[in-house]
C-alpha positions as CSV (number, residue, x, y, z in Angstrom):
1,M,-0.1,0.0,-0.1
2,V,1.3,3.5,-0.9
3,V,2.5,5.6,2.1
4,K,-0.3,8.2,1.7
5,G,1.4,11.4,2.9
6,L,3.9,10.9,0.5
7,A,1.7,9.9,-2.0
8,K,-0.6,13.1,-1.8
9,A,2.8,14.9,-1.3
10,V,3.4,14.0,-5.3
11,A,-0.3,13.9,-6.2
12,K,-0.4,17.7,-5.3
13,S,1.9,18.7,-8.2
14,Y,-0.2,17.3,-10.5
15,D,-2.0,20.2,-10.5
16,D,0.7,22.7,-10.9
17,H,-0.3,25.1,-13.7
18,S,-3.7,23.9,-14.2
19,N,-4.7,27.3,-15.5
20,M,-3.0,26.6,-18.4
21,N,-4.8,25.5,-21.4
22,L,-2.8,24.0,-24.3
23,S,-5.3,24.1,-27.5
24,P,-3.3,26.9,-29.3
25,L,0.1,25.1,-29.1
26,V,1.1,23.5,-32.9
27,L,2.3,20.6,-33.3
28,T,3.9,19.4,-36.3
29,D,3.3,15.8,-37.5
30,T,5.7,13.4,-39.5
31,N,4.4,14.6,-42.3
32,G,5.5,18.0,-41.7
33,K,2.2,18.9,-41.7
34,S,1.0,21.7,-39.1
35,S,-2.0,21.8,-36.6
36,T,-3.2,23.3,-33.5
37,L,-3.9,21.0,-30.5
38,S,-7.4,21.9,-30.2
39,S,-8.0,21.0,-34.5
40,L,-6.1,17.6,-34.0
41,F,-8.0,16.5,-30.8
42,A,-10.7,18.3,-30.0
43,G,-13.4,16.8,-27.5
44,K,-10.6,14.3,-26.9
45,T,-8.8,13.4,-23.4
46,V,-5.1,13.3,-24.3
47,Y,-2.5,11.6,-22.7
48,M,1.0,13.3,-23.7
49,Y,4.2,11.9,-23.8
50,I,6.6,15.0,-23.9
51,W,10.0,14.1,-24.7
52,K,13.5,16.5,-25.8
53,Q,16.8,14.1,-25.0
54,P,16.8,11.4,-27.6
55,Q,18.3,8.9,-25.2
56,N,15.3,9.3,-22.6
57,L,12.3,8.7,-25.6
58,P,8.6,8.2,-24.6
59,P,8.4,4.3,-23.8
60,G,7.3,2.4,-26.6
61,E,5.2,-1.2,-27.3
62,D,8.1,-2.9,-25.7
63,N,7.3,-1.3,-22.4
64,M,4.4,-3.8,-20.7
65,D,3.1,-1.3,-18.7
66,Y,2.4,1.7,-20.8
67,R,1.1,-1.2,-23.8
68,N,-1.6,-2.3,-21.1
69,L,-2.5,1.2,-20.3
70,K,-3.4,1.7,-23.9
71,K,-5.3,-1.6,-24.2
72,R,-7.3,-0.5,-21.2
73,F,-8.2,2.8,-22.8
74,A,-9.5,1.4,-26.0
75,K,-12.9,1.1,-25.3
76,Y,-13.3,4.5,-24.6
77,S,-13.2,6.6,-27.9
78,D,-12.3,9.7,-26.0
79,V,-9.1,8.6,-25.2
80,V,-5.9,9.2,-27.4
81,F,-2.5,8.7,-26.7
82,I,0.7,11.0,-28.4
83,N,4.1,11.9,-27.8
84,V,5.7,15.3,-28.7
85,Y,9.1,16.4,-28.9
86,T,10.0,19.6,-27.5
87,G,13.7,20.3,-28.8
88,S,14.4,21.5,-32.0
89,T,17.2,19.1,-34.1
90,E,15.6,17.4,-36.7
91,Q,18.4,14.3,-36.2
92,D,16.9,13.9,-32.0
93,W,13.6,14.3,-33.6
94,K,14.0,11.8,-36.1
95,Q,14.8,9.1,-33.1
96,I,10.8,8.9,-32.6
97,L,10.3,7.3,-36.3
98,K,12.4,3.8,-34.7
99,L,10.4,3.6,-31.7
100,K,7.7,1.5,-32.6
101,N,4.2,2.8,-30.8
102,P,1.0,1.4,-32.5
103,E,-2.0,3.7,-32.3
104,V,0.4,6.9,-30.8
105,S,0.7,9.6,-32.8
106,A,4.3,11.4,-32.9
107,Y,4.9,15.3,-33.3
108,H,7.1,17.8,-32.5
109,L,6.1,21.6,-30.9
110,S,6.3,24.2,-34.3
111,S,8.8,26.9,-33.8
112,V,6.4,29.9,-33.3
113,P,5.7,32.2,-30.6
114,V,2.7,30.2,-28.8
115,N,4.5,27.0,-28.3
116,N,7.2,28.8,-26.1
117,A,5.7,29.4,-22.9
118,F,5.0,25.6,-23.0
119,S,8.6,24.3,-24.6
120,T,10.5,26.5,-21.4
121,L,8.0,24.9,-19.1
122,M,8.8,21.5,-19.9
123,Q,12.7,22.2,-20.7
124,N,14.1,18.8,-20.8
125,S,11.7,16.8,-18.8
126,T,10.4,13.0,-20.5
127,S,7.2,12.9,-18.8
128,P,3.4,12.3,-19.0
129,Q,0.8,15.3,-19.2
130,I,-3.2,14.7,-19.1
131,L,-5.3,17.0,-20.9
132,G,-8.8,17.5,-20.8
133,K,-11.0,17.4,-23.7
134,D,-10.8,21.4,-23.9
135,G,-7.0,21.5,-23.5
136,K,-7.2,22.5,-19.6
137,L,-3.8,20.9,-18.6
138,L,-5.4,18.6,-15.9
139,G,-1.8,16.6,-15.0
140,F,1.1,18.3,-14.9
141,K,4.2,15.7,-15.2
142,G,1.1,13.6,-14.1
143,P,1.1,9.4,-13.2
144,K,3.1,6.8,-15.4
145,P,1.7,3.6,-16.8
146,T,3.7,2.2,-13.7
147,D,1.5,3.9,-11.1
148,K,-0.7,0.9,-11.5
149,I,-4.6,2.2,-10.7
150,V,-3.5,5.5,-10.3
151,V,-3.1,6.6,-14.1
152,D,-5.8,5.1,-15.0
153,Y,-8.2,6.3,-12.6
154,A,-6.6,9.5,-13.2
155,L,-6.9,9.5,-16.5
156,Y,-10.5,8.2,-16.8
157,Q,-11.4,11.3,-14.5
158,A,-10.0,13.5,-16.8
159,R,-13.0,12.5,-19.4
160,N,-14.8,14.5,-17.0
161,G,-12.3,17.3,-16.6
162,T,-11.4,16.4,-12.9
163,D,-7.6,17.3,-12.4
164,A,-5.2,14.6,-11.3
165,T,-4.7,15.6,-8.4
166,T,-8.2,15.8,-7.4
167,A,-8.2,12.2,-8.8
168,T,-6.1,10.6,-7.1
169,K,-6.2,12.3,-3.7
170,T,-10.1,10.8,-3.9
171,L,-8.8,7.3,-4.7
172,I,-6.0,7.5,-2.2
173,K,-8.7,8.2,0.0
174,G,-10.5,5.3,-1.0
175,I,-8.5,2.8,-0.1
176,D,-8.1,1.8,3.5
177,S,-5.0,0.4,5.4
178,K,-5.7,-3.2,4.0
179,S,-5.2,-2.1,0.5
180,Q,-9.0,-2.5,-0.5
181,F,-11.6,0.3,-1.3
182,K,-14.1,1.0,1.4
183,N,-16.8,2.2,-0.8
184,K,-18.8,1.0,-3.8
185,K,-18.4,3.5,-6.2
186,L,-14.9,2.6,-6.4
187,A,-15.1,-0.6,-6.4
188,D,-17.7,-0.5,-9.0
189,W,-15.3,1.6,-11.1
190,Y,-13.0,-1.2,-10.8
191,E,-14.6,-3.7,-12.3
192,T,-16.0,-2.4,-15.1
193,H,-12.6,-0.1,-16.2
194,Y,-10.6,-3.9,-15.8
195,G,-13.4,-6.2,-16.4
196,Q,-12.5,-8.1,-13.2
197,K,-13.5,-7.6,-9.2
198,P,-10.9,-5.6,-7.2
199,S,-8.2,-8.5,-6.4
200,E,-7.9,-8.8,-1.9
201,K,-5.1,-6.5,-1.9
202,L,-5.3,-3.6,-4.3
203,N,-1.6,-2.8,-6.1
204,I,-1.3,0.8,-5.7
205,S,2.4,3.1,-6.8
206,I,2.7,6.5,-7.1
207,S,5.6,8.6,-8.5
208,N,7.3,11.2,-10.1
209,S,10.8,12.3,-11.4
210,E,12.2,13.2,-7.9
211,N,10.1,10.2,-5.4
212,N,8.4,6.7,-5.9
213,S,6.1,4.9,-3.4
214,S,4.6,1.7,-3.5
215,N,3.1,-1.1,-1.9
């Protein structure tokens, strides 16, 4: 079971920059076509991996946690997974073409002023961001594919406009000292989402680039 105090501290940072809306971002695809994020993903909840350094590419299909996360959300037509390169080196950008990642579109941030603030904010980070259907940043450096149940619940709740901090804290509060759900609502969500009843002991973990806590 996660240490609740540490888990809540990690989750607190997920709503940093929650006032930022990324709809105006201009993304360029592998064919060189540029479009705004809002025109590409209107009405979609986006799980977006940001990367800049070629030695730290986003997870590919060989990453079982990421592959399984995508499979679990395949039934939700309003959820998409993308990768976005924030650097400016063509050779580095091409490294993404070597990454096997079915159902995940690759883009890079275009060199336009509207992208500057976000590019500066992310710096050299390789991390997932969760965007709401209106483009709002609901999960800044949010839960990773390795964050069992936490990432699923945060991404699921983002479909309804709930930020990842609120979703994660709700989930943590809803689990007792025996690593079981306290209430039927969460248990029902788990059964519907995972297609099976919760196990006797839930497997929970939560992490960010600085911290990691798991059961």
